[in-house]
N, C-alpha and C positions, 0 to 999 in steps of 0.2 A: 545493402540497403539497411538503413537504421529506422528505428521507431522511437517516438517519445512516449515514455510511460511514467506515471507518477507513483510515488511511494504510497499515496492514498489508495490507488487502485489495487496495488499489490497487498496492502494491509487488509483491505476489504475482502479480497480473495482468500487470504489466510484466515480471517475471522469467520467467514462463511463456511470454510472447510475445517474449522476447529483446529487450526495449526497455531502454535505459539500463544495459546490463550492465557498462559501464565506470564506473558511479557506485556509491558506497556508500549504505547505507540512510539515513544522516543527511543526506547531500546530497539524496537523493530526497525525504526528508521536508520539507526546507526548500523545495524546488521545488514540492512539492505544496501546501504552505501558501500560497506566493505565487500559485499557479494558482487554488486553490479560494477563498481569502479575498480576495486582491487583484484577480484578473481576473474571477472568476465570481460574486463577491458572496456566497459561502458564509460560514459562521460556524464558528470554531474551537470545539470542545467540550472534552470531557475529555481530559487529557493522560496519557500513560504508562499507557494501558489495556493489560492483558495481551492478547497476540495470540491469536486464536481457536484456532490450531492447537496452542497449548501444551497444551491439554486434549483434543485430538482423537487418534483412533487413525489416524495417518498414518505413512508410511514415513520415520521420522526417525532420523538417526544417534544411536546410544545415548549417545555422549559429548558431543554438542553439539546440542541439540534445535532450534536456530535454523537448522540446515542441512537443508533439505528436498530430497528427490530427486524430480525430475520427469523422466520418461522416461530414467532412469539418469543424469541430469545433476544434480550438486549445485548448488543455488541458495541464496544467502544471504537470510535473511528476518529482519525485525525481531522482537525479543522483546516490545517494547511499542510503542504507537503513539498518535498524536493521532487523535481522532475529529472528524468534521466534519458539519455540517448543510448540505445543499445542495438547491436546488430540483430536483425530478426532471426538469424540462424542460431543465436544464443538463447532464444526464449525457452526452448525445451530445457536447457541446462538451468536457467533461472528458476523455472517452476520446480524442477527436480530438487535443487538446492534449498528452495524456500520450504519444502516439506520437512526439512530437518532443522529449521531454525528453532 
């Protein structure tokens, strides 16, 4: 069984957990592609999908909605992202590998 997951969701998880804070979203996007498609056998799906939080009622700076505040700390989030199909049994590996990006 496969699940569709967006790079935006994965980047949000990394930002909230203070992983790869020294990398920009484009770099993380490329690294996620390599991890999901090249290492874990996932499939790249739709590109440039609007991020979920663009239409959500979350605490977003009124001048730049791609800057989300988590526990009073501003984090940079992508505006659009690549979607992926990945086997649900590979999700633990995905999150383990993301911790070292």
